[in-house]
C-alpha positions in Angstrom: 232.6 211.6 27.4 230.8 210.5 30.7 227.3 211.1 31.9 227.0 212.2 35.7 223.6 212.3 37.3 222.8 214.5 40.6 220.9 211.9 42.6 220.0 214.5 45.5 220.3 217.7 47.0 223.2 219.3 48.3 221.5 219.4 51.7 221.4 215.6 51.7 225.2 215.4 50.5 226.2 217.5 53.7 224.4 215.2 56.0 225.9 212.2 54.1 229.4 213.5 54.3 229.3 214.4 58.1 228.6 210.7 58.5 231.2 209.5 55.8 233.9 211.7 57.0 232.9 210.5 60.5 232.5 214.3 62.0 231.8 214.2 65.8 228.7 216.3 67.6 229.7 220.0 67.6 231.9 219.4 64.4 230.6 220.6 60.9 231.2 221.7 57.4 230.4 224.4 54.8 230.4 224.3 51.1 230.8 227.2 48.5 227.6 226.4 46.4 227.6 227.6 42.9 224.7 226.2 41.0 222.2 227.0 38.1 218.2 226.8 38.5 217.0 226.8 35.3 213.7 227.3 35.8 214.2 230.2 38.1 211.6 233.2 37.9 214.2 236.0 37.3 213.7 239.3 39.1 215.7 241.8 41.3 216.4 239.1 44.0 216.2 235.9 42.0 219.0 234.9 39.4 219.4 231.8 37.2 222.8 231.4 39.0 222.7 230.6 42.6 225.8 231.4 45.0 225.6 230.6 48.5 227.5 229.2 51.4 226.0 226.1 52.7 226.7 224.7 56.1 226.0 221.6 58.3 226.8 220.8 61.9 226.4 217.4 64.0 224.2 218.0 67.1 223.1 216.0 69.9 219.5 214.8 70.5 219.4 217.3 73.3 220.1 220.1 71.1 217.2 219.4 69.1 214.9 222.4 70.5 213.8 225.8 69.7 216.2 227.4 72.5 219.3 225.9 70.3 217.9 227.1 67.0 217.6 230.5 68.4 221.1 230.7 69.5 222.5 229.6 66.4 220.3 232.2 64.6 221.7 234.8 66.6 225.3 233.7 66.3 224.7 234.2 62.5 223.2 237.5 62.8 225.7 238.8 65.2 228.3 237.8 62.6 226.5 239.5 59.8 226.5 242.9 62.0 230.1 242.4 62.6 231.0 242.2 59.0 228.9 245.1 58.1 230.7 247.2 60.9 234.2 245.9 59.4 233.0 246.9 56.0 232.0 250.4 57.3 235.6 250.7 58.9 237.1 249.9 55.4 234.6 251.6 53.1 233.1 254.7 55.2 230.9 255.8 52.3 229.1 252.6 53.1 228.1 253.8 56.5 225.2 255.8 54.8 223.4 252.5 55.0 221.3 251.5 57.9 223.1 249.5 60.4 222.3 245.7 61.0 221.0 245.1 64.5 222.0 242.3 66.6 218.2 242.2 67.8 216.2 239.1 66.5 212.5 239.0 66.5 211.2 235.5 66.8 207.6 234.5 65.3 206.1 231.5 64.0 204.2 231.4 60.4 201.3 230.7 62.4 201.7 233.7 64.8 202.4 235.7 61.8 199.2 234.5 59.8 197.4 235.3 63.0 198.8 238.6 63.1 198.2 239.8 59.5 195.0 237.3 58.5 194.3 239.4 55.2 197.7 239.6 54.1 199.8 237.3 51.5 202.7 235.3 52.9 204.8 238.0 51.2 203.0 241.0 52.5 203.2 239.2 55.9 207.2 239.1 55.7 207.2 242.9 54.5 204.9 244.0 57.3 206.6 242.2 60.2 210.3 243.0 58.8 209.2 246.8 58.3 208.1 246.9 62.0 211.1 244.8 63.7 213.8 244.9 61.1 215.5 241.6 61.6 213.0 238.6 61.7 213.5 235.0 62.3 210.3 233.5 60.6 209.8 229.9 62.3 208.2 226.6 61.5 207.5 227.0 57.8 206.1 224.0 55.8 203.1 222.5 57.4 199.7 223.8 57.1 198.4 227.1 58.6 195.1 227.3 60.4 193.6 230.0 58.4 194.7 229.3 54.9 195.3 225.7 55.2 198.1 226.3 53.1 202.0 226.4 54.2 203.2 229.8 54.5 206.0 228.6 51.8 207.2 225.4 50.4 209.6 223.2 52.4 210.8 219.7 51.5 209.2 217.3 53.7 212.7 215.2 54.0 215.1 218.1 54.9 214.4 220.6 57.6 212.1 219.8 60.7 209.1 222.0 60.0 208.8 222.6 64.0 212.3 223.5 64.2 213.1 225.6 60.9 213.1 229.2 59.7 214.3 232.0 57.4 216.4 235.0 58.5 214.6 237.9 57.0 215.9 241.4 57.0 214.4 244.8 56.1 216.1 246.1 53.0 215.9 249.7 53.1 216.9 250.2 49.3 214.1 247.9 48.2 211.6 249.0 50.9 210.9 245.1 51.4 211.6 242.1 53.5 214.8 240.3 52.3 215.6 236.8 53.0 219.3 236.3 54.0 219.1 232.4 55.0 216.9 229.5 55.4 218.2 227.3 57.8 216.8 224.8 60.3 217.3 221.8 62.4 217.1 218.5 60.1 214.5 215.9 60.3 214.8 213.0 62.6 213.0 209.8 62.2 209.7 210.9 63.6 209.5 214.1 61.9 210.3 212.9 58.5 207.8 210.0 58.7 204.9 212.5 59.6 206.1 215.1 57.1 206.4 212.5 54.2 202.8 211.5 54.9 201.7 215.1 55.3 202.8 215.7 51.7 201.6 212.2 50.3 204.9 211.1 49.3 205.5 208.1 51.7 207.2 206.0 48.8 210.3 208.0 49.3 210.8 206.1 52.6 212.1 203.2 50.2 214.9 205.8 48.9 218.8 205.1 49.8 219.0 208.2 51.9 215.5 208.1 53.5 216.0 204.3 54.5 219.4 205.2 56.2 217.7 208.1 58.1 214.6 206.1 59.1 217.1 203.5 60.2 218.9 206.0 62.6 222.2 205.7 60.5 222.5 209.2 60.1 223.8 211.8 62.3 221.3 214.6 63.8 222.3 217.9 62.1 221.5 221.6 61.8 222.3 223.4 58.7 221.1 226.0 56.1 222.4 228.3 53.3 223.4 231.8 53.3 223.1 233.9 50.1 226.4 235.3 48.7 225.0 237.6 46.2 221.9 238.7 48.5 224.4 239.5 51.5 226.5 241.7 49.0 223.3 243.3 47.8 222.6 244.1 51.5 226.1 245.2 52.5 226.6 247.6 49.6 223.1 248.8 49.0 222.5 247.6 45.4 218.8 247.3 44.3 219.3 244.7 41.5 221.2 241.0 42.3 222.5 241.4 38.6 224.9 244.3 40.0 226.8 241.9 42.4 226.7 238.7 40.2 227.3 237.8 36.4 224.2 236.0 35.1 222.0 235.8 31.9 218.9 238.2 31.8 216.2 238.7 29.3 216.2 241.9 27.2 213.5 243.5 29.0 215.0 243.2 32.3 218.4 244.7 30.6 216.4 247.5 29.0 214.4 248.5 32.2 217.9 248.2 34.2 219.6 250.5 31.5 216.7 253.2 31.6 216.9 253.4 35.4 220.8 253.8 35.4 221.4 250.5 37.0 224.8 248.6 35.7 224.1 245.0 35.2 227.3 242.6 35.3 
């Protein structure tokens, strides 16, 4: 019997792997992630079992900008729309579901707070997605001007808070916004120094991964994750994540789903 320790996140592993395997600018990798989040708050969209495609690609210094980020988002959304069109061809019964649009509304978390100042972050996401359909909510992690709090939590040593975002889509079945992907251009030396200080964890700069990054020894990258079960839910129109993946649920959830005629795997 041996003991193993997970020393950092998949996001950091991907960036290290790109260096270790000598990938070049424009090249990348993806992983099929299967994980357990034992402290996850369980509901219709969140399970203790997490399955997603995680990807990472090396970029040049010149590509660290909003135009490149938006171009990448449009490519992902376009691929999702093509996937749905293919499924509707193979399974015509799915064509009753709303078609995904290739049109993406880009908005920052600060612009969203200014637009809906009396709403909670989740209510803002619901409102903008109901209005616009597919949204890329940008610049998540830093404190907002009105509330003094970030729209949502983001690690200081992962995405660059000025060059990241979430792909959100309106889910007609659930009548709410639906996060498909969290992604972004990753921190460089300057943005990580700023973000570590902003979150009061400057001491992390002495950790091996952080020291390598601050010394310029890691490639500049863009990456993110695409939820597999979330995508299945959207494509086939289910109302609970337990309909598309096998996980563990409390008895109250199982009873509520049974009474509603929802079959949990």
